[in-house]
Steps between C-alpha positions, in 0.01 A plus 500: 500500500290271712434159347221273616607142430217258433553127531246340268452131566186324612399824669285750315595860443151619435581834659695586189172540316436810709783688330377823348375515145650769281356616171728482198451830321551547130798691365873486547667675794761706316671595830621142548802366315341198327828308502508520882131451562508122438144498385346772714451713188191691598304605806444145611475584866758570771865427432571133576629464852312801632273271700781269609654201330353152480719192465338177390657162565392136515155385388186709454193286564213751486401798286735797527484853359815709453466877468725721287547711815723226639855423392469126461792260541525131417740321733586166347245317289148594607231245414128572459320177583172352624296655213581847631499815285775759521381839369747781431385856446593685181816706546653270760871419506596154627869456580675164508751490784845342444562131542737365765656171609405323179137606522329685211448869505146616563242369255133419463348157430125472436411133553226296331155625593625837625494829311702815449301812411758756389288730286689819425446757226725711273531784750534275803668172406586245765876449523682197637861606538827474687545606863757747361282626217621859552872425540667285233268197483635186335346205318443219747459724803182310591311192382203592280129428464359147455139408420395135533170366373288195419510502119643205303874432482680204346677394823360318803440756775837677462646744752598838360869555439719757670378457857658301788399142572224442757338843476259604780203495258407273209699616197371240254295605201274368225164328483201463268332843512580694180307798632667514841536852638816616680397866506593819313833657408440820308735795467764322704877547478737234636858629532840348586367156591676164473688422821720196427417218742783303339680515162244486217217490754347847513145623520383692193347845496154344468463122525169339407441135593176340381320836496152493347318725256283652772806702601548849352853592390514837324757780487783331687869584478791286615813716522860384555412149615796279595346207312206496257267798488187279469479122521190285463502143634189356341165662553251673273523862614476773237700822515510833322736799505813340642846657515820301555778755539866396546463154655824308550358187336190463281221751451204264457548133596225237467513142633304204640197526275425871496222567248386854576485801272721809506441820303682834496836430660851639464838375613827696500838333539753641745809621308723468809449138609387157386451162665732200470199293384440748211272799529211451258200710418257209513567145616256209499528134610244229549722399791873461566504153345302597190243235586156447349328581831164668461371763484770602255657840551339722236538873567268704280648846448407796284643852476830432667807720448839364607801732477846351535835670441560794269815359335642161414802545728276506806270228367796265447677583828562189712675674788224711649469603863429403772652153469738574215354209305154633425376531145195598300313213337201526269203727459285189552632158602218249447617156609452176694172400334332836551223598261422868440259738328677827426373779277509874430831548682843664463837347586825692451860519615611143576760279331218262412137600469238228554654158558319165486718272711441126471313274264184500716470880503574517128245227434227681694519786252498266202198317642301816567505460878704819500467809284719797412336780303540868415824562686795732432831341601848651485815308595867576448556145372180304435143626552351149477713223649468132578721317749538128567486444204661825395391699200263774394128495442283703270181618670197589293486821298319695771832519689800712408861438602781753490876493556746784511714718723206729586221296663253783446576573134195312371266487800516876564410549864563833662839487679465141628829525689438842656264476795509872575246590232128512567419316175779246548434172310182622327494439123613786279293615208571256218578209731369161381364464852226753423197426287546127536232239453417310817610137511307287743632145521384456857282250685305520824621179663328459834468873554341752266681821419417771249805657342454863403536507123720798412652626176861503618779253580679513834411636841408851385316677224492878513421523871733419789348305789845473665597862559816538709533671836685796349186577298252455785430133436511192720792316333867494601755473216 
């Protein structure tokens, strides 16, 4: 197949905007095996590659449009700079090429002032995936997607982690604009990301550095990341309908003063591997030193479902692949002077449930800076844990903790450890997750956000917004 290689540096590739536009028709194409389609689930236009391949490399400095008719490759880290906008048509597949000679696999970095418009839909999601997406892809095959913005962080002009020193475009992030806009990611799937630049230095599935609330993040899946599924370094961006499926490390990680809002999110722990640093559902730090730097990290999360391991043997295993020393940690590890506002959520299947680690994090809850309301928490050992100093804590009566060999005995989700069912992880009739009273212990901060007040706990009520590929949906399980 002919491939047209495009070197994107100071030169413009405006001709790319002339690529044909293809309508994304409603309905699922039943003649296509959804597991092999990698996101081309409907009549989204010609098969990718039919109009020739396009390989992007270097730095994009002017607006660029990518059609779903092209098979798009990222060779090395591709930077969008100079306030340029990269627009990707619904139904497109973007493949990250392999790394070589110590350089990261293909990845995409949207720098401060630039935008990514990746606006898919349920029938035609946009898929960022491995170069070998159709032949045994592996976690870490390519780098991942990074958005950098101008919203507040609690560090002085930091450079984003996971990329080489002296990048060809400015990779710093943060500023003073709470409402900064880095674009749109909607109905986007990010698969097999996380190329390891060096040990413990990987890019996440989706990395967000100082991203502002003008950005739209909705219906995004991170699948089989080689590090965290989602990580926020500061910023004020809000997000809804997130899926963190089988990351090696944490599902949702917040640092450096992140204060945005997240609603309707689910994480599922990989039963075959865990990270040497402990694979957690949620992890939150003010910073690595646990300093009092401001703004203080305060994730505000409602309607989260985190599913760990289905038995205590797996949850306690400290010899998990790939390193042989990986282990599962906590459903939520809140530490290093992080505050938090967590409500209306479900945690199940870890050794420890929600852990407050450190006197500062514990004190934030006692002082009312943090809140924890209306949550259902199962753990094999302790649903509510404190560390450094160690002990247990008793949250208010709106929360319910459970222990036992069956993590689902009291919470009653439908087959939470069987992803092959269409109603997987939805509450069963009689579940305490249904008919719940909304708990809203949230604040606006410097960006307003209106949570949708629902009568259920966790990511789902009676409807499934995360239908799997085998059932004609946009989600890979």
